[in-house]
C-alpha positions as CSV (number, residue, x, y, z in Angstrom):
1,M,-54.4,-31.6,17.2
2,E,-53.4,-34.9,15.6
3,N,-54.9,-33.8,12.3
4,I,-53.2,-30.4,12.0
5,N,-52.3,-29.7,8.4
6,D,-49.5,-27.6,7.0
7,P,-50.1,-23.9,7.1
8,D,-52.8,-22.5,4.9
9,P,-51.2,-21.1,1.7
10,K,-53.3,-18.0,2.2
11,L,-51.2,-17.2,5.2
12,L,-48.3,-16.4,2.8
13,S,-50.4,-13.6,1.4
14,I,-49.4,-11.6,4.5
15,L,-46.1,-11.2,2.9
16,K,-47.7,-8.6,0.7
17,L,-47.5,-6.4,3.8
18,K,-43.8,-6.1,3.3
19,E,-43.9,-2.7,1.6
20,E,-46.3,-1.4,4.2
21,L,-44.1,-2.7,6.9
22,E,-41.0,-1.1,5.4
23,K,-42.8,2.3,5.4
24,D,-43.6,1.8,9.1
25,L,-40.0,0.9,9.8
26,K,-38.7,4.0,8.1
27,K,-41.1,6.2,10.1
28,M,-39.9,4.6,13.3
29,G,-36.2,4.7,12.4
30,K,-35.9,0.9,12.6
31,F,-34.0,-1.2,10.1
32,S,-33.4,1.9,8.0
33,E,-30.9,2.2,5.1
34,K,-28.4,2.9,7.8
35,P,-29.2,0.2,10.3
36,I,-29.2,0.9,14.0
37,M,-25.9,-0.3,15.2
38,R,-25.8,-1.5,18.7
39,K,-22.5,-1.5,20.4
40,E,-20.4,-4.7,20.3
41,S,-19.6,-5.9,23.8
42,S,-15.9,-5.6,24.5
43,N,-15.5,-3.8,27.8
44,V,-13.9,-5.3,30.8
45,S,-16.8,-4.6,33.2
46,R,-19.1,-7.0,31.2
47,K,-16.5,-9.7,31.3
48,V,-16.1,-9.3,35.1
49,K,-19.9,-9.5,35.4
50,I,-20.0,-12.7,33.5
51,E,-17.4,-14.3,35.7
52,L,-19.3,-13.3,38.9
53,T,-22.6,-14.6,37.6
54,P,-23.6,-18.2,38.4
55,S,-24.0,-20.5,35.5
56,S,-27.4,-21.1,34.0
57,V,-28.8,-24.6,33.7
58,V,-28.6,-25.4,30.0
59,D,-27.4,-28.3,27.9
60,P,-25.8,-27.3,24.6
61,S,-26.4,-30.7,23.1
62,K,-30.2,-29.9,23.2
63,I,-29.9,-26.3,22.0
64,N,-30.6,-25.3,18.4
65,S,-31.8,-21.7,19.0
66,L,-32.7,-19.2,21.7
67,F,-36.1,-20.9,21.8
68,D,-34.4,-24.0,23.2
69,I,-32.5,-21.9,25.8
70,N,-35.8,-20.4,27.0
71,Y,-37.2,-23.9,27.2
72,Q,-34.4,-25.1,29.5
73,D,-34.0,-21.9,31.7
74,Y,-36.5,-19.3,30.9
75,G,-35.6,-15.8,32.2
76,A,-31.9,-16.7,32.9
77,S,-29.6,-13.8,32.3
78,D,-27.5,-13.8,29.1
79,E,-24.3,-13.7,31.3
80,S,-25.2,-16.9,33.1
81,I,-26.1,-18.6,29.8
82,I,-22.8,-17.5,28.2
83,K,-20.9,-18.9,31.2
84,A,-22.7,-22.3,31.0
85,L,-22.3,-22.6,27.2
86,K,-18.6,-21.8,27.4
87,K,-18.1,-24.5,29.9
88,A,-20.0,-27.1,28.0
89,V,-19.3,-26.3,24.4
90,V,-15.8,-27.9,24.5
91,K,-17.4,-31.2,25.5
92,T,-19.8,-31.1,22.6
93,G,-19.0,-33.9,20.2
94,S,-20.8,-32.6,17.1
95,V,-18.8,-30.0,15.2
96,K,-22.0,-28.5,13.8
97,K,-23.5,-28.1,17.3
98,R,-20.3,-26.6,18.6
99,I,-20.3,-24.0,15.8
100,L,-24.0,-23.2,16.4
101,T,-23.3,-22.8,20.2
102,E,-20.4,-20.5,19.5
103,G,-22.6,-18.3,17.4
104,I,-25.2,-18.1,20.1
105,I,-22.6,-17.1,22.6
106,K,-21.5,-14.3,20.3
107,L,-25.1,-13.1,19.9
108,L,-25.8,-13.1,23.6
109,D,-22.5,-11.2,24.1
110,R,-23.8,-8.6,21.6
111,K,-21.0,-9.4,19.2
112,F,-23.5,-9.3,16.3
113,D,-21.1,-9.2,13.4
114,E,-19.2,-12.2,14.6
115,A,-22.4,-14.1,15.2
116,I,-23.7,-13.2,11.7
117,K,-20.5,-14.6,10.2
118,I,-20.8,-17.9,12.1
119,F,-24.5,-18.4,11.4
120,S,-23.9,-17.6,7.7
121,E,-21.6,-20.6,7.3
122,N,-24.4,-23.1,7.3
123,S,-27.8,-23.2,5.5
124,D,-29.6,-25.5,7.9
125,P,-32.9,-24.0,9.2
126,E,-31.6,-23.5,12.7
127,F,-28.6,-21.5,11.5
128,K,-30.8,-19.4,9.2
129,Y,-33.2,-18.8,12.0
130,M,-30.4,-17.6,14.4
131,L,-29.0,-15.5,11.6
132,G,-32.4,-13.8,11.2
133,V,-32.7,-13.3,15.0
134,T,-29.3,-11.7,15.0
135,K,-30.2,-9.4,12.2
136,L,-33.4,-8.4,14.1
137,Y,-31.6,-7.7,17.3
138,K,-28.8,-5.8,15.5
139,G,-31.3,-3.8,13.5
140,D,-30.1,-4.8,10.0
141,A,-31.8,-3.1,7.1
142,D,-32.4,-6.3,5.1
143,I,-34.2,-8.2,7.9
144,L,-37.5,-8.2,6.0
145,D,-36.0,-9.3,2.7
146,Y,-34.0,-12.0,4.5
147,T,-37.1,-13.4,6.3
148,V,-39.3,-13.3,3.2
149,N,-36.6,-15.4,1.4
150,F,-36.4,-17.7,4.4
151,L,-40.1,-18.3,4.2
152,K,-39.9,-19.1,0.5
153,T,-37.0,-21.5,0.7
154,D,-37.9,-23.3,4.0
155,T,-41.6,-23.8,3.8
156,K,-41.6,-27.0,5.8
157,S,-39.7,-25.6,8.7
158,F,-41.3,-23.7,11.6
159,Y,-38.3,-21.5,12.1
160,P,-39.0,-18.8,9.4
161,F,-42.6,-18.5,10.7
162,L,-41.3,-18.1,14.3
163,L,-38.8,-15.5,13.1
164,M,-41.4,-13.4,11.2
165,A,-43.7,-13.6,14.3
166,E,-41.0,-12.0,16.5
167,I,-40.3,-9.4,13.9
168,L,-44.0,-8.4,13.7
169,I,-44.2,-8.3,17.4
170,S,-41.4,-5.9,17.5
171,L,-43.3,-3.7,15.1
172,G,-46.6,-3.8,17.0
173,R,-48.3,-5.9,14.2
174,Y,-49.8,-8.4,16.6
175,S,-52.7,-9.9,14.6
176,E,-50.2,-10.7,11.8
177,A,-47.7,-12.0,14.3
178,A,-50.4,-14.3,15.8
179,K,-51.0,-15.8,12.3
180,F,-47.4,-16.6,11.8
181,L,-47.2,-18.1,15.3
182,E,-50.1,-20.3,14.4
183,A,-48.3,-21.5,11.3
184,S,-45.2,-22.2,13.4
185,F,-47.4,-24.2,15.8
186,K,-48.9,-26.2,12.9
187,L,-45.6,-27.1,11.5
188,S,-43.7,-27.8,14.7
189,K,-46.7,-29.1,16.8
190,N,-44.9,-27.6,19.7
191,P,-47.4,-27.2,22.5
192,Y,-45.8,-24.2,24.0
193,I,-46.2,-22.2,20.8
194,G,-49.7,-23.5,20.5
195,L,-50.5,-22.5,24.1
196,V,-49.3,-18.9,23.6
197,H,-51.2,-18.6,20.3
198,N,-54.5,-19.9,21.7
199,L,-54.3,-18.0,24.9
200,Y,-53.7,-14.8,23.0
201,I,-56.7,-15.3,20.7
202,G,-58.9,-16.1,23.7
203,N,-59.3,-19.8,22.9
204,H,-59.1,-20.8,26.6
205,G,-60.5,-24.3,26.2
206,V,-57.7,-25.4,23.8
207,A,-55.2,-23.3,25.8
208,K,-56.0,-25.2,29.0
209,K,-55.5,-28.6,27.3
210,L,-52.2,-27.4,25.9
211,F,-51.2,-26.0,29.3
212,N,-51.6,-29.5,30.8
213,I,-49.5,-31.0,28.0
214,C,-46.8,-28.4,28.5
215,T,-46.7,-28.9,32.2
216,S,-46.1,-32.6,31.8
217,R,-43.1,-31.9,29.5
218,G,-41.3,-29.8,32.1
219,G,-40.0,-27.0,30.0
220,F,-40.5,-23.2,30.1
221,K,-41.4,-23.5,33.8
222,T,-41.4,-19.8,34.5
223,L,-43.3,-19.0,31.3
224,L,-46.0,-21.5,32.3
225,A,-46.3,-19.8,35.7
226,L,-46.8,-16.4,34.0
227,L,-49.3,-17.7,31.5
228,S,-51.3,-19.5,34.2
229,I,-52.1,-16.0,35.5
230,Y,-53.8,-15.2,32.3
231,L,-55.6,-18.5,32.4
232,E,-56.8,-17.9,36.0
233,P,-59.9,-15.7,36.3
234,D,-59.8,-15.6,40.1
235,Y,-58.0,-12.6,41.5
236,D,-56.9,-14.2,44.8
237,K,-55.6,-17.4,43.0
238,A,-53.7,-15.3,40.4
239,K,-52.1,-13.3,43.2
240,K,-50.9,-16.5,44.9
241,I,-49.3,-17.6,41.7
242,T,-47.5,-14.3,41.3
243,E,-46.0,-14.6,44.7
244,S,-44.0,-17.6,43.5
245,V,-43.2,-16.0,40.2
246,L,-41.5,-13.0,41.8
247,K,-38.8,-15.4,43.1
248,K,-37.3,-15.4,39.6
249,D,-35.3,-12.2,39.1
250,D,-36.3,-11.2,35.6
251,A,-38.1,-8.3,33.9
252,C,-41.1,-10.3,32.8
253,T,-41.6,-11.8,36.3
254,T,-41.0,-8.4,37.9
255,S,-43.5,-6.6,35.7
256,I,-46.3,-9.2,35.8
257,G,-45.7,-10.3,39.4
258,G,-45.4,-6.7,40.6
259,F,-48.6,-5.7,38.9
260,W,-50.7,-8.4,40.6
261,T,-49.1,-8.2,44.0
262,G,-48.1,-4.5,44.2
263,K,-44.6,-5.6,45.1
264,I,-42.6,-4.2,42.3
265,P,-39.2,-3.1,43.5
266,S,-38.5,0.6,43.8
267,N,-35.4,0.2,41.5
268,A,-37.2,-1.9,38.9
269,L,-37.1,0.8,36.2
270,E,-33.4,1.4,36.8
271,R,-32.7,-2.4,36.6
272,F,-34.9,-3.1,33.6
273,P,-35.0,0.1,31.6
274,Y,-35.9,-1.9,28.4
275,C,-39.2,-3.2,29.8
276,P,-42.2,-1.2,28.5
277,R,-44.5,-2.7,31.1
278,I,-42.3,-1.7,34.1
279,A,-42.0,1.8,32.6
280,V,-45.8,2.2,32.4
281,Y,-46.2,0.7,35.9
282,K,-43.8,3.1,37.5
283,L,-44.8,6.2,35.6
284,S,-48.5,5.6,36.0
285,S,-48.0,5.2,39.8
286,K,-46.1,8.5,39.9
287,Y,-48.7,10.3,37.9
288,Y,-51.6,8.8,39.9
289,S,-49.9,10.2,43.1
290,G,-49.7,13.7,41.6
291,E,-46.2,13.8,40.3
292,D,-45.2,15.6,37.1
293,I,-44.0,13.0,34.6
294,S,-44.0,15.1,31.4
295,E,-40.3,14.9,31.0
296,S,-40.2,11.2,31.6
297,I,-42.8,10.7,28.9
298,R,-40.9,12.7,26.4
299,S,-37.5,11.2,27.1
300,Y,-38.5,7.6,28.0
301,L,-41.7,6.2,26.7
302,S,-41.3,7.3,23.1
303,K,-39.0,4.4,22.3
304,F,-41.5,1.7,23.1
305,I,-43.9,0.1,20.7
306,D,-46.4,-1.4,23.1
307,P,-50.2,-1.0,23.2
308,L,-50.2,-0.5,26.9
309,V,-47.7,2.3,26.6
310,T,-49.8,3.9,23.8
311,L,-53.0,3.5,25.9
312,F,-51.4,5.0,28.9
313,L,-50.3,8.0,26.9
314,G,-53.9,8.4,25.6
315,F,-55.2,8.6,29.2
316,Y,-52.3,10.8,30.3
317,Y,-53.1,13.4,27.6
318,F,-56.9,13.0,28.3
319,N,-56.3,14.0,31.9
320,E,-54.1,16.8,30.8
321,G,-56.9,18.1,28.6
322,K,-54.9,17.7,25.4
323,K,-57.5,16.4,23.0
324,E,-55.4,16.0,19.8
325,E,-52.6,14.1,21.6
326,A,-55.1,11.9,23.4
327,D,-57.0,11.0,20.3
328,K,-53.7,10.3,18.4
329,H,-52.7,7.7,21.0
330,F,-56.2,6.2,21.4
331,K,-56.4,5.7,17.7
332,R,-52.9,4.2,17.5
333,F,-53.9,1.8,20.4
334,L,-57.1,0.7,18.6
335,N,-55.1,0.0,15.5
336,M,-52.6,-2.2,17.4
337,I,-55.0,-4.5,19.3
338,E,-58.1,-6.7,19.0
339,S,-61.2,-7.3,21.0
340,V,-61.2,-4.1,23.0
341,K,-63.9,-3.4,25.6
342,V,-64.0,0.0,27.3
343,S,-66.1,0.3,30.5
344,I,-66.9,3.0,32.9
345,I,-66.9,1.5,36.4
346,K,-67.8,2.6,39.9
347,A,-64.4,3.0,41.5
348,R,-63.8,1.3,44.9
349,T,-61.5,4.2,45.9
350,I,-61.2,7.8,44.8
351,S,-60.0,7.7,41.2
352,K,-58.2,10.8,40.2
353,P,-56.8,11.1,37.5
354,V,-59.3,8.9,35.6
355,G,-58.2,5.7,33.8
356,I,-54.6,5.7,35.2
357,R,-54.9,3.3,38.1
358,M,-55.4,0.2,35.8
359,F,-51.8,0.5,34.6
360,H,-50.3,-0.3,38.0
361,A,-53.0,-2.3,39.8
362,P,-55.9,-4.7,38.9
363,V,-59.0,-2.6,38.5
364,D,-62.5,-3.9,39.1
365,G,-65.9,-2.5,40.0
366,A,-69.5,-2.4,39.0
367,V,-69.8,-1.6,35.3
368,I,-72.0,1.5,34.8
369,K,-71.6,2.0,31.1
370,T,-69.8,0.3,28.1
371,L,-68.4,2.5,25.4
372,S,-68.6,1.7,21.7
373,T,-65.5,3.7,20.9
374,L,-62.4,5.2,22.7
375,S,-61.8,8.9,22.1
376,Y,-61.3,12.1,24.0
377,D,-64.9,13.3,23.3
378,S,-66.6,9.9,24.0
379,L,-64.9,9.6,27.3
380,N,-65.4,13.2,28.4
381,N,-69.0,13.2,27.3
382,I,-70.0,10.0,29.0
383,L,-68.2,11.0,32.3
384,M,-70.1,14.3,32.3
385,E,-73.4,12.6,31.5
386,L,-72.9,10.0,34.2
387,T,-72.1,12.6,36.9
388,T,-75.4,14.3,36.0
389,S,-77.6,11.3,35.6
390,T,-76.3,9.1,38.4
391,G,-75.2,11.6,41.0
392,Y,-71.7,10.2,41.1
393,R,-68.8,12.6,41.2
394,K,-66.2,12.3,38.5
395,Y,-63.5,11.0,40.9
396,E,-65.9,8.2,41.9
397,L,-65.8,6.8,38.3
398,D,-62.9,5.1,36.6
399,V,-62.2,3.5,33.2
400,K,-61.3,-0.1,32.6
401,V,-60.0,-1.3,29.2
402,K,-59.9,-5.0,28.3
403,F,-58.2,-6.3,25.2
404,N,-56.2,-9.2,23.8
405,D,-52.9,-8.4,25.4
406,P,-50.0,-9.1,23.0
407,E,-47.7,-9.3,26.0
408,I,-48.7,-13.0,25.9
409,L,-47.1,-13.3,22.5
410,R,-44.0,-11.5,23.5
411,L,-43.6,-13.7,26.6
412,L,-42.7,-16.6,24.3
413,F,-39.5,-14.9,23.5
414,G,-38.8,-13.7,27.0
415,S,-37.3,-10.5,28.4
416,R,-34.4,-11.0,26.0
417,H,-36.7,-9.7,23.2
418,C,-37.2,-6.3,24.8
419,R,-33.6,-6.2,26.1
420,M,-32.2,-6.7,22.6
421,I,-34.8,-4.5,20.8
422,Y,-34.8,-1.6,23.3
423,G,-31.3,-2.0,24.8
424,D,-30.0,-2.5,28.3
């Protein structure tokens, strides 16, 4: 790692995707000519909530961005961070740092226009980064133009690459996001960024070395606990890790910890409506138990850009016998992710409907057949073939899909990413 060079200039060729991205944005209604305007926070109830919330453990003198806040207190609520920053900002000696902190407070309080005004007053990379993050969370139409210009003018800073990575994650463009995250790591030599990138691409040897470095530094403690689950191949050890993770009351800890332990709270979806993973967990559980979730799918899941949501919808429509809808979602899923492996396994319990259980519980079993593609016909044909050739009944078979999960990338930015993108 000592000989890491500046990002390969070829990486900048990804910027040619800008027009393609803009087309996708218009289709999804994001960052359109009339940007999505989220409400500015000005109601009394939010202020009361802030006062009743204990302060977070953050030091404004060491904060240049939301990334630094996550380093100090990953998963802390925005309300608790606001309270801590307001208390400490008056003691901050540096005028520049005080202004930057005030901008972050405005952003966390969803006062986007005020935050944009503050961040626009300085051209230092951290100000420009926070301005870009604010534009992303607000849904500004010029976010791509802004970030492209940021990349051109601040080529030696890791901030524009980190910003573009988060934008691409929000659009479901994970392979491109990973490349920008890699560039951010090379420029910053930040082991936490490097850990996330290497873990996502499956470079576990490097990831484990970086994990040890990160652990010794003491930051991102909850994030490291979550990532250790992905590094731990043993189910029982992973389950023990998640027991401790659940002590942190956050959407990310709830979704990942709940999946591995089966202890997701009954009100998790109501408390964290912006989390696509909790939504899939809860709705797949209901569908697996025989409930009709058609209305929930139409009204709730459509807003999320997440491969697991898309994959779940593919299996939902497969079980409902809707070939066109199933194939549409399977194809979309395959276009979003890398290194997919689809296996038909011998289910340890009765599996009806097929392929749904893996969205709310770890699924394992003897692999009977590996599929080269994922489609309605390929799944249906192989299941029919196996019931004939092996003597298994259909409900004794299940489907397991493994892929490079971009949730690993998203975790770097914490639950705030989904909270801001999809709303409280």
